[in-house]
C-alpha positions as CSV (number, residue, x, y, z in Angstrom):
1,M,-52.8,8.6,13.9
2,E,-49.6,10.6,13.5
3,K,-46.6,8.4,13.1
4,K,-44.1,8.7,16.0
5,T,-40.6,9.0,14.6
6,I,-37.4,10.8,15.5
7,G,-38.0,13.3,12.7
8,S,-41.5,14.2,13.8
9,L,-40.4,14.6,17.4
10,I,-37.5,16.9,16.4
11,A,-39.9,19.0,14.4
12,A,-42.4,19.3,17.2
13,L,-39.8,20.1,19.8
14,R,-38.1,22.7,17.5
15,K,-41.4,24.4,16.9
16,A,-42.4,24.3,20.6
17,N,-39.1,26.0,21.5
18,G,-39.6,28.6,18.8
19,M,-36.5,27.6,16.8
20,T,-35.9,27.6,13.1
21,Q,-34.2,24.8,11.2
22,K,-31.3,27.0,10.6
23,E,-30.9,27.8,14.3
24,L,-31.0,24.1,15.3
25,A,-28.6,23.3,12.5
26,E,-26.1,25.9,13.9
27,K,-26.3,24.3,17.4
28,L,-25.6,20.9,15.9
29,N,-22.9,22.1,13.4
30,V,-24.9,20.7,10.4
31,S,-26.7,22.3,7.5
32,D,-30.4,23.3,7.7
33,K,-31.0,21.0,4.8
34,T,-29.8,18.1,7.0
35,V,-32.3,19.1,9.7
36,S,-35.0,19.3,7.1
37,R,-34.2,15.8,5.9
38,W,-34.4,14.5,9.5
39,E,-37.8,16.1,10.0
40,R,-39.1,14.6,6.7
41,D,-37.8,11.2,7.8
42,D,-35.5,11.1,4.7
43,G,-32.7,10.3,7.1
44,A,-31.8,10.1,10.7
45,P,-29.1,11.8,12.9
46,D,-25.9,9.9,13.7
47,L,-25.9,8.3,17.1
48,S,-23.3,10.8,18.2
49,A,-25.8,13.6,17.6
50,I,-28.6,12.0,19.6
51,P,-27.3,13.1,23.1
52,V,-26.7,16.6,21.8
53,I,-30.2,16.9,20.4
54,A,-31.7,15.5,23.6
55,E,-29.8,18.0,25.7
56,I,-30.9,20.9,23.6
57,F,-34.6,20.0,24.0
58,G,-34.3,18.7,27.6
59,I,-35.4,15.2,26.9
60,T,-33.7,11.8,27.3
61,C,-32.0,9.9,24.5
62,D,-34.5,7.1,24.8
63,E,-37.4,9.5,24.3
64,L,-35.8,10.9,21.2
65,L,-35.1,7.4,19.8
66,R,-38.7,6.3,20.5
67,G,-40.0,9.4,18.8
68,E,-42.3,10.4,21.7
69,R,-42.1,11.8,25.3
70,K,-42.6,9.5,28.2
71,S,-45.8,9.8,30.2
72,P,-45.6,10.7,33.9
73,E,-46.5,7.0,34.7
74,Q,-43.7,5.7,32.5
75,Q,-41.1,8.1,34.0
76,V,-42.0,6.7,37.5
77,E,-41.9,3.1,36.4
78,A,-38.5,3.3,34.7
79,P,-35.4,5.3,35.6
80,E,-34.5,8.1,33.3
81,N,-31.6,6.3,31.6
82,T,-33.3,2.9,31.2
83,P,-33.9,2.3,27.5
84,T,-37.3,1.0,26.4
85,P,-37.7,-1.8,23.8
86,K,-38.7,0.7,21.1
87,G,-35.8,3.1,21.9
88,E,-33.3,0.2,21.9
89,K,-34.7,-1.0,18.6
90,Q,-34.4,2.5,17.1
91,R,-30.8,2.7,18.4
92,Q,-29.9,-0.6,16.8
93,R,-31.4,0.6,13.5
94,L,-29.2,3.7,13.6
95,L,-26.2,1.5,14.3
96,Q,-27.0,-0.7,11.3
97,L,-27.5,2.4,9.2
98,S,-24.1,3.7,10.2
99,L,-22.5,0.3,9.6
100,S,-24.1,0.1,6.2
101,K,-22.7,3.5,5.2
102,Y,-19.3,2.4,6.4
103,K,-19.4,-0.8,4.4
104,T,-20.2,1.1,1.2
105,R,-17.4,3.5,1.8
106,S,-15.0,0.6,2.5
107,L,-16.0,-0.9,-0.8
108,I,-14.8,2.3,-2.5
109,A,-11.4,2.0,-0.8
110,L,-11.1,-1.6,-1.8
111,C,-12.0,-0.7,-5.4
112,L,-9.3,2.0,-5.3
113,A,-6.7,-0.6,-4.4
114,L,-7.8,-2.9,-7.2
115,V,-7.7,0.0,-9.7
116,G,-4.1,0.6,-8.6
117,L,-3.2,-2.9,-9.7
118,L,-5.0,-2.5,-13.0
119,V,-3.3,0.8,-13.7
120,A,0.1,-0.8,-12.9
121,M,-0.7,-3.6,-15.3
122,A,-1.8,-1.1,-18.0
123,F,1.5,0.8,-17.8
124,N,3.6,-2.3,-17.7
125,F,1.9,-4.3,-20.5
126,G,0.5,-1.5,-22.6
127,F,3.5,0.9,-22.6
128,N,6.4,-1.3,-21.3
129,R,7.0,1.0,-18.4
130,A,7.3,-1.1,-15.3
131,Y,8.7,1.7,-13.1
132,L,6.0,4.1,-14.1
133,G,3.3,1.4,-13.6
134,L,4.4,0.9,-10.0
135,L,4.5,4.7,-9.3
136,A,0.9,5.1,-10.7
137,G,-0.3,2.0,-8.8
138,C,1.2,3.4,-5.5
139,V,-0.9,6.5,-5.9
140,F,-4.1,4.5,-5.8
141,Y,-2.8,2.2,-3.0
142,L,-2.0,5.2,-0.8
143,A,-5.4,6.7,-1.6
144,A,-7.1,3.5,-0.6
145,A,-5.3,3.3,2.7
146,A,-5.9,7.0,3.5
147,C,-9.6,6.8,2.6
148,Q,-10.1,3.8,4.8
149,I,-8.5,5.7,7.8
150,I,-10.9,8.5,7.2
151,F,-13.9,6.1,6.9
152,V,-12.9,4.4,10.2
153,N,-12.6,7.7,12.0
154,H,-16.0,8.8,10.7
155,A,-17.6,5.6,11.8
156,F,-16.2,5.9,15.3
157,L,-17.3,9.5,15.6
158,S,-20.8,8.5,14.7
159,I,-21.0,6.5,17.9
160,A,-18.5,8.4,20.0
161,E,-20.8,9.0,23.0
162,E,-22.6,5.8,22.9
163,E,-22.1,2.9,25.2
164,D,-22.4,-0.8,24.5
165,T,-21.2,-0.5,20.9
166,G,-18.4,-3.1,21.1
167,D,-19.8,-5.2,18.4
168,F,-20.1,-2.2,16.0
169,R,-16.5,-1.2,16.7
170,R,-15.4,-4.8,16.1
171,Q,-17.1,-4.9,12.7
172,V,-15.6,-1.6,11.7
173,I,-12.1,-2.6,12.7
174,G,-12.5,-6.0,11.1
175,L,-13.5,-4.6,7.7
176,A,-10.8,-2.0,7.9
177,E,-8.2,-4.7,8.5
178,I,-9.4,-6.6,5.4
179,V,-9.1,-3.4,3.2
180,W,-5.6,-2.6,4.5
181,L,-4.5,-6.3,4.2
182,V,-5.7,-6.5,0.5
183,T,-4.0,-3.1,-0.2
184,A,-0.7,-4.3,1.3
185,V,-0.8,-7.6,-0.6
186,L,-1.5,-5.8,-3.9
187,F,1.3,-3.4,-3.3
188,A,3.7,-6.2,-2.5
189,A,2.6,-8.0,-5.6
190,S,3.5,-4.9,-7.6
191,L,7.0,-4.6,-6.3
192,P,8.5,-6.9,-8.9
193,L,8.0,-4.0,-11.4
194,I,10.9,-2.3,-9.7
195,L,12.8,-5.1,-8.0
196,V,13.0,-7.5,-11.0
197,V,13.1,-5.0,-13.8
198,H,16.4,-3.0,-14.0
199,D,15.5,-0.6,-16.8
200,S,13.1,2.3,-16.5
201,Y,12.2,1.9,-20.1
202,A,11.3,-1.8,-20.0
203,G,8.3,-3.9,-18.9
204,L,8.0,-7.1,-17.0
205,L,6.7,-10.3,-18.6
206,G,3.5,-11.7,-17.4
207,G,4.9,-15.0,-16.3
208,S,7.7,-13.4,-14.3
209,W,5.3,-11.0,-12.7
210,L,3.0,-13.8,-11.7
211,R,5.8,-15.8,-10.2
212,Y,7.5,-13.0,-8.3
213,G,4.3,-11.2,-7.5
214,S,2.8,-14.3,-5.9
215,A,5.9,-14.8,-3.7
216,Y,5.9,-11.2,-2.6
217,G,2.2,-11.1,-2.0
218,F,2.3,-14.2,0.2
219,S,5.2,-12.8,2.2
220,A,3.2,-9.6,2.7
221,L,0.1,-11.6,3.7
222,N,2.1,-13.5,6.4
223,L,3.7,-10.3,7.7
224,C,0.5,-8.3,7.9
225,A,-1.4,-11.2,9.5
226,G,1.1,-11.3,12.3
227,I,0.9,-7.5,12.8
228,L,-2.9,-7.7,12.9
229,W,-2.8,-10.5,15.4
230,L,-0.7,-8.4,17.7
231,T,-2.8,-5.3,17.1
232,N,-6.1,-7.0,17.8
233,G,-4.8,-8.4,21.1
234,Q,-3.8,-4.8,22.2
235,L,-7.1,-3.3,21.1
236,V,-9.1,-5.9,23.1
237,K,-6.8,-5.4,26.1
238,R,-7.4,-1.6,26.0
239,G,-11.1,-2.0,25.6
240,V,-11.4,-0.4,22.2
241,Y,-13.9,-3.1,21.1
242,T,-15.7,-6.1,22.6
243,P,-14.2,-9.4,21.4
244,K,-16.2,-12.4,20.3
245,T,-16.9,-15.3,22.7
246,N,-13.7,-17.3,23.6
247,F,-11.5,-14.6,22.2
248,A,-8.6,-15.6,24.4
249,H,-8.9,-19.3,23.4
250,N,-9.1,-18.4,19.7
251,H,-6.3,-15.9,19.9
252,R,-4.0,-18.4,21.6
253,W,-4.7,-21.0,18.9
254,Q,-4.1,-18.5,16.1
255,R,-0.7,-18.0,17.6
256,N,-0.1,-21.7,17.8
257,C,-1.2,-22.4,14.3
258,A,0.9,-19.5,13.0
259,L,3.9,-21.0,14.7
260,L,3.1,-24.4,13.2
261,L,2.7,-22.8,9.7
262,T,6.0,-20.9,10.1
263,V,7.9,-24.1,10.9
264,L,6.3,-25.9,7.9
265,L,7.0,-23.1,5.5
266,A,10.6,-22.8,6.7
267,M,11.2,-26.5,6.2
268,T,9.7,-26.4,2.7
269,F,11.6,-23.3,1.8
270,A,14.9,-24.9,3.0
271,C,14.2,-27.9,0.8
272,Q,13.4,-25.8,-2.2
273,W,16.5,-23.7,-1.7
274,G,18.7,-26.7,-1.4
275,F,17.1,-28.4,-4.4
276,N,17.7,-25.3,-6.6
277,Q,21.2,-24.9,-5.3
278,F,22.3,-28.5,-6.0
279,M,19.9,-29.4,-8.9
280,G,20.0,-26.7,-11.5
281,I,19.0,-26.9,-15.1
282,N,22.3,-28.4,-16.2
283,D,21.8,-31.3,-13.7
284,L,18.3,-32.0,-14.8
285,A,19.0,-31.8,-18.6
286,E,20.5,-34.7,-20.6
287,W,24.0,-34.1,-22.0
288,R,25.4,-35.8,-25.1
289,A,28.8,-37.4,-24.5
290,F,31.5,-38.0,-27.1
291,E,34.0,-40.9,-26.9
292,D,36.8,-39.0,-28.8
293,V,37.8,-35.5,-29.9
294,E,37.2,-36.3,-33.6
295,S,33.5,-37.2,-33.1
296,F,33.1,-34.1,-31.1
297,K,34.6,-31.9,-33.8
298,T,32.5,-33.5,-36.5
299,Y,29.4,-32.8,-34.5
300,I,30.2,-29.2,-33.4
301,E,31.6,-28.1,-36.8
302,S,28.7,-29.4,-38.9
303,Y,26.4,-26.6,-39.6
304,V,22.9,-27.3,-38.1
305,E,20.4,-24.5,-38.0
306,Y,18.4,-24.4,-34.7
307,D,14.7,-24.4,-35.4
308,S,13.0,-24.3,-32.0
309,G,13.4,-28.0,-31.4
310,M,12.7,-29.2,-34.9
311,N,15.0,-31.8,-36.3
312,S,17.6,-30.2,-38.6
313,E,20.1,-31.9,-40.8
314,P,23.7,-30.8,-41.2
315,V,24.3,-28.5,-44.1
316,A,27.7,-27.8,-45.7
317,Q,28.6,-24.1,-45.3
318,S,31.7,-22.1,-46.3
319,D,33.9,-20.6,-43.6
320,Q,33.3,-17.4,-45.4
321,F,29.7,-17.3,-44.1
322,F,31.0,-17.2,-40.5
323,S,34.0,-15.0,-41.0
324,Y,35.1,-11.4,-40.7
325,Y,38.3,-9.5,-41.7
326,D,41.0,-8.1,-39.4
327,E,42.8,-4.8,-40.0
328,Y,45.2,-6.4,-42.5
329,G,42.4,-8.0,-44.6
330,N,43.0,-11.5,-43.3
331,V,39.9,-13.8,-42.9
332,I,39.2,-14.7,-39.3
333,S,36.5,-17.2,-38.3
334,A,34.0,-15.6,-35.9
335,L,33.0,-19.0,-34.5
336,T,36.5,-20.3,-33.5
337,E,36.6,-21.5,-29.9
338,Y,39.3,-23.0,-27.7
339,L,39.7,-25.4,-24.8
340,Y,42.4,-24.4,-22.4
341,E,44.6,-26.0,-19.7
342,D,46.7,-23.8,-17.5
343,G,46.4,-21.0,-20.1
344,E,47.5,-23.1,-23.0
345,V,45.3,-24.1,-25.9
346,V,44.6,-27.8,-26.0
347,L,41.8,-28.0,-28.6
348,T,40.7,-25.6,-31.4
349,Y,37.3,-25.9,-33.2
350,T,34.8,-23.9,-35.1
351,R,31.3,-24.0,-33.6
352,R,28.8,-24.1,-36.5
353,N,26.2,-26.2,-34.8
354,E,23.5,-23.7,-33.7
355,T,21.7,-26.3,-31.6
356,V,24.5,-26.4,-29.0
357,Q,23.8,-24.4,-25.9
358,N,26.8,-25.4,-23.6
359,I,29.9,-27.5,-23.6
360,R,31.7,-29.0,-20.6
361,Y,35.0,-30.9,-20.6
362,S,37.9,-32.2,-18.5
363,I,41.5,-32.0,-19.5
364,Q,44.4,-33.8,-17.8
365,N,48.1,-33.7,-18.9
366,G,47.2,-32.0,-22.1
367,E,44.6,-34.6,-23.1
368,V,40.9,-34.3,-23.2
369,Q,39.3,-36.8,-20.9
370,F,35.7,-36.3,-21.7
371,L,33.5,-33.9,-23.8
372,E,29.7,-33.4,-23.3
373,V,27.3,-31.1,-25.2
374,L,24.0,-29.7,-24.1
375,T,21.6,-28.7,-26.9
376,W,19.0,-26.0,-26.6
377,D,16.2,-28.5,-26.7
378,E,17.6,-30.4,-23.8
379,Y,18.3,-27.1,-21.9
380,Y,14.6,-26.1,-22.3
381,R,13.5,-29.6,-21.1
382,G,15.7,-29.2,-18.1
383,R,14.3,-25.8,-17.3
384,A,10.7,-27.1,-17.7
385,L,11.5,-29.9,-15.3
386,L,12.9,-27.5,-12.8
387,N,9.8,-25.4,-13.1
388,V,7.7,-28.5,-12.4
389,F,9.6,-29.1,-9.2
390,N,9.2,-25.5,-8.1
391,T,5.5,-25.6,-8.9
392,L,5.2,-28.7,-6.6
393,F,7.0,-26.7,-3.9
394,G,4.5,-23.9,-4.4
395,L,1.6,-26.4,-4.1
396,A,3.2,-27.6,-0.9
397,Y,3.1,-24.1,0.5
398,V,-0.6,-23.8,-0.3
399,A,-1.2,-27.2,1.3
400,E,0.5,-26.1,4.5
401,Y,-1.7,-23.0,4.6
402,L,-4.7,-25.2,4.3
403,I,-3.5,-27.7,7.0
404,A,-2.8,-24.8,9.5
405,F,-6.2,-23.3,8.8
406,W,-8.0,-26.6,9.1
407,F,-6.2,-27.3,12.4
408,Y,-7.2,-23.9,13.7
409,L,-10.9,-24.5,12.8
410,V,-10.8,-27.8,14.6
411,K,-9.4,-26.3,17.8
412,R,-11.9,-23.4,17.5
413,K,-14.9,-25.6,17.4
414,K,-13.7,-27.4,20.6
415,A,-13.8,-24.1,22.5
């Protein structure tokens, strides 16, 4: 028995009407090779071409989808536009075929965006060219966004004349939103290459890029999520696609959870900002205090070589080692420093201790009230402690995201 397919029916109708494959292809604005593939069942027409083919041969869309003409009895039993189970099954198969092609193309766009990030990393870390890395990455980001627009347009055109394709449109739009969202986040994560680096012939360290890139990426994620929420509401209102069940309920709770998340993030950010303003590295580090000026000068003028935190012993050194000559040939110490009060020198010393990172003091009535010294080791400990606190704030942001998402899921299940 001859298999009843769209391709076989197109071939039979074409021959019955005395048309060549080239003539039919010209009517459909496709190539004759495309028509040949249809007739060999190596492919199938897009759903947008089904009504045109049916009109050319004077049959119904359902008959074309079923792969056979209706008998006179069937035409009497069912109205002309009523689809049969076989025709509906064939239509759904074509929809899934179009959707599968669209998903494959969207994957290409997504890969372009990821390649953009990799190219930016290659220029930054491989050639120390942060600016050039961002420029090269943006080429791929723009290509990914533009390709996705083309893919969406092609997917919609494939079902342009079809009814009851709301679910198809929803899946197309949903996948496009994911691709555009990922592209926007990757672009924002690449912005530190130009916003943090201030030299076109320099690169950005990995730790700094990770820290700033994560912050920019999360900001872009929040902004794009809000835009997509507003856009989806307008698309549903205008009937562009059919929403899922309880769309209004879920859409409302998405807004409520977004507001909750915004409040939590704002409170945490205010706490983090205040902490960093009033508790800097100097406040977290441990300073060494001196009871008198002499003990301070003994400590600061004893040569101690800084060796990355290793314990070093004072070593006697000649002033000549730390000196240079003025225009008259006089020896001037390069390490001489002064403490001032109202523009007058109160204390003079020569800093030979390389482990000292900072000095703070108080002078009243020409006398030194207190002297404190911060070593490099203590400075790095204070900075590490500050990073720990900021990491905890970062974890708090993540926890707030999870709380808002969990709350939304709970309310969604109750719909």
